[in-house]
C-alpha positions, 0 to 999 in steps of 0.5 A: 918190476916185482910183478913182472918177475913174478910172471916168469913161471907162467911165461915159461909155461906158455912158451913151452906149450903154446910157443914151442910148436911154432919155434920148432917149425921155424927151426926146421925151415931154417935148418933146411937152408943149411946156414954156413954160420950164424951172426947175432945182433942185439943191444942191452939185455937182449945182447946177453940173451944173444951171447947165451945163444952163441954158446948154444950154437957153438957147443950144440951145433958146432956152428961158427957164431959171432956177435954183430958190430952193427955200426959196420953197416949202419955207420960205415955202410959196409956190405959183407957177403952174408949169403947163406948166413943166419942172422938172428936179431934179438929185441924185446920191442923190435923197434930200435932203428939200428937193429932194424937197419942192420937186419934190412942190410943183412937181408939185402946181403943174402942172409937168412934173417930171424927176429926174436921179439916180444912184439910180432907186429914190430918193424923188426918182425916185418923186416925179417924173413922169420920171426919167433914171438917169445910170448912174454906179454906186455912188459911195462917195467923199464928193467927187463925181466920176464922178456929176458928169461923168455928170450933165453928159453925161445933161443934154447928151443930154437937150437933144439929144433935146429938139432931136430930134438924136442927140448923136453929137458926144459919142462921142469923150469916153470916149477923151479922158477916158482920155487926161487921166487918164493924165497924173497926172505933170503934175497932181502937178507942178501940185499942188506949185506950189499946195501952200501956197496960202492961197486960190485964185480960179477963173474962166471964162465961158460953158460953162466957168463951171460948171467953175470953180464945181465945181472950187472946190468940190472944192478946198474940200471936199478940201484946205480951201483957200478957193476963190472962183469967179467969172464972168470978167465978175463978176471984173472988177466988184470982186473983181479987186482982191484978185488979187495974185501970191500967190493963184493964179488958175485960168482955164478957157478953153473953145475957143469963144465963152466962151473968147474972151469970157474973153481980156480977163480973162486980159489983166487978170490978167496985168497984175496979175502973177497966178499964173495957171494956164490949163486949155484947148486953148491954155493960153498958158504963159509964165514966170509962168503954168502950164497944162494943155492939153486935147485938144478938137479936134472936141469942140464947146464945149458938151461941153468941160466934161465934159473940163475938170473931170477935170484939176481933180478930179485937181488937188484930189486931188493937192493934198490928198495933198501937204498931208498930208490924206485926200481920202476923209475930208473933215471935216464932210461926209456923202455924202447932205446932208439940207437942208430 
């Protein structure tokens, strides 16, 4: 896991140089078909990448966009009319049976199908009309790290291509990712703070919300800490009642409208005496809180999730080590999860 986290700057560079032209051509071909709206299909870590794409597509393209309930076709044999609908299936391996079955059903129902995978030879890539390779290279660790950030960047480049823009705003990401990875000492200190946590809550709004969900998954699958993720708005609708000064809360605060929308939630958390950690460009650390400051100057809000998740991947790794567990051998997990 540590080795693959360290590869992320190189993966991002490769995607920007070698992958971007092919993604742009794919985007042009899809845009020429003028899809009515978009459905996103994924599981696990890739589901969080798909959620990020949902924000991009709705905000940047104004396209109605939804997350697929695969069981409607795989279990209930529903046959929706997907004529002129773009169905994007995101999967590191491209090998899960339900993703494959759902994609085949979508194509038969008239959809424009696009697979985003780390395996161009996968059954999912073969079943889809279009394919984007995220070029992350072999990923051996069970917790996905480099494939997640690669999926985010690939989806960003896809949306920029659909808009007929070049995505040059992403050029700074590899160097900024390298700087984050060099700050392990800070992460080790934070891990000591949370070593004995019995549960954790993660929250954000807007583009940062997928980061909260992915970070919660990383904590659960590596350190086995029950980690609950909520939109900041949803946190106020009931779950805030469980927050106290014992259970840590991690807030991902993007520099932009999502971060602004989260500020009232942070105020409520501080009023409740929460053990708060803030990840973002302006962490506002005090005696009762911790933070990890991200250098995001010049990076638009819609690209910040690619940087935000890296210190949280590192935190999950370091907490797991501090608890005497092996992040490379999480119990009950397989690299390719076969659901149907």
